[in-house]
C-alpha positions in Angstrom: -0.7 24.4 -4.5 0.3 22.7 -7.7 -2.4 21.5 -10.1 -0.9 18.1 -10.2 -1.1 17.8 -6.3 -4.7 19.0 -6.3 -5.7 16.6 -9.1 -3.9 13.6 -7.5 -5.5 14.2 -4.1 -9.0 14.3 -5.6 -8.3 11.3 -7.8 -6.7 9.4 -5.0 -9.7 9.9 -2.7 -12.3 9.0 -5.3 -10.4 6.0 -6.8 -9.6 4.5 -3.5 -13.1 4.9 -2.2 -14.6 3.0 -5.3 -11.8 0.5 -5.7 -11.6 -0.2 -2.0 -15.3 -1.1 -1.9 -14.9 -3.4 -5.0 -11.7 -4.9 -3.5 -13.4 -5.7 -0.2 -16.6 -7.2 -1.7 -14.9 -9.0 -4.6 -11.7 -10.3 -3.0 -13.2 -13.6 -1.8 -15.6 -14.1 -4.7 -13.3 -13.2 -7.5 -9.8 -13.7 -5.9 -8.7 -10.1 -6.6 -5.0 -9.9 -6.2 -3.1 -7.2 -4.4 -1.0 -6.3 -7.4 -4.0 -5.6 -9.5 -4.8 -2.5 -7.3 -2.1 -0.2 -8.8 -3.8 -0.5 -12.2 -6.5 1.9 -11.0 -4.0 4.7 -11.3 -3.6 4.3 -15.1 -6.5 6.7 -15.9 -4.8 9.3 -13.7 -1.9 9.3 -16.2 -4.4 10.0 -18.9 -5.7 12.9 -16.8 -2.1 14.3 -16.5 -1.9 14.3 -20.3 -5.0 16.5 -20.4 -3.9 18.8 -17.6 -2.2 21.3 -19.9 -5.4 21.6 -22.0 -7.4 22.5 -19.0 -4.9 25.3 -18.2 -5.2 26.8 -21.7 -8.9 27.2 -22.0 -9.7 30.5 -23.7 -11.8 32.7 -21.5 -10.6 31.2 -18.3 -8.9 34.5 -17.5 -12.2 36.3 -17.8 -13.8 34.1 -15.2 -10.7 34.1 -13.0 -9.1 30.8 -12.2 -12.3 29.4 -10.8 -13.2 27.8 -14.1 -9.9 26.0 -14.2 -10.1 24.7 -10.7 -13.7 23.7 -11.0 -12.8 21.7 -14.1 -9.9 20.1 -12.2 -12.1 19.2 -9.4 -14.9 17.7 -11.5 -12.5 15.9 -13.9 -10.3 14.6 -11.1 -13.3 13.2 -9.2 -14.9 11.6 -12.3 -11.6 10.2 -13.5 -11.1 8.7 -10.0 -14.5 7.1 -10.0 -13.9 5.6 -13.4 -10.3 4.5 -12.4 -11.6 2.8 -9.4 -14.3 1.1 -11.3 -11.7 -0.5 -13.6 -11.7 -3.4 -11.2 -15.4 -4.1 -12.0 -14.4 -5.8 -15.2 -13.3 -8.8 -13.1 -17.0 -9.3 -12.2 -17.9 -9.7 -15.8 -14.9 -11.6 -17.3 -13.9 -14.8 -15.6 -10.1 -15.4 -15.2 -8.6 -18.5 -13.7 -4.9 -17.8 -13.6 -3.1 -14.8 -12.2 -1.9 -13.8 -15.6 -5.4 -13.8 -17.0 -6.6 -11.7 -14.0 -3.9 -9.2 -14.7 -4.8 -9.1 -18.4 -8.4 -8.4 -17.6 -7.5 -5.6 -15.2 -4.9 -4.1 -17.5 -7.2 -4.0 -20.5 -10.0 -2.6 -18.4 -7.9 0.2 -17.0 -6.4 1.0 -20.5 -10.0 1.1 -21.9 -11.1 3.4 -19.1 -8.1 5.7 -19.7 -8.7 5.9 -23.5 -12.4 6.5 -23.2 -11.7 9.2 -20.6 -9.2 10.9 -22.9 -11.6 10.9 -25.9 -14.5 12.2 -23.8 -12.4 15.0 -22.3 -11.1 16.1 -25.7 -14.7 16.4 -26.9 -15.6 18.3 -23.6 -12.7 20.7 -24.1 -13.7 21.4 -27.7 -17.2 22.1 -26.6 -16.0 24.5 -23.9 -13.9 26.3 -26.4 -16.8 26.5 -28.9 -19.2 27.9 -26.3 -16.6 30.4 -25.1 -15.9 31.5 -28.7 -19.6 31.9 -29.3 -20.0 33.9 -26.2 -17.2 36.3 -26.9 
């Protein structure tokens, strides 16, 4: 199975679980709009950018492919949780019009995507450093 299919499946399950709960509980209180929901997939695009780096981890061949798939599983799940939680910004920032609601959700999902990219770049550098020290 392709890495992208595995990553999307894990992300899809985690993001929809979190965002679905937020959407159900916040729809009446906040007036969440149906076209805000696709913004939860923006962090997944950031994860696709990082997919090549997870495949080129030095030392992954020594441990088999299990390290790569473990990282895909953990990163896809954590990115899905964060992507779904991008709708939480609407609880903290009031928005009256539909355009303001979209702005809050868009900025929240962009912020989550950028923070995810930065944290994963640091993680990959730490993994490379630890594997270089080991070998």
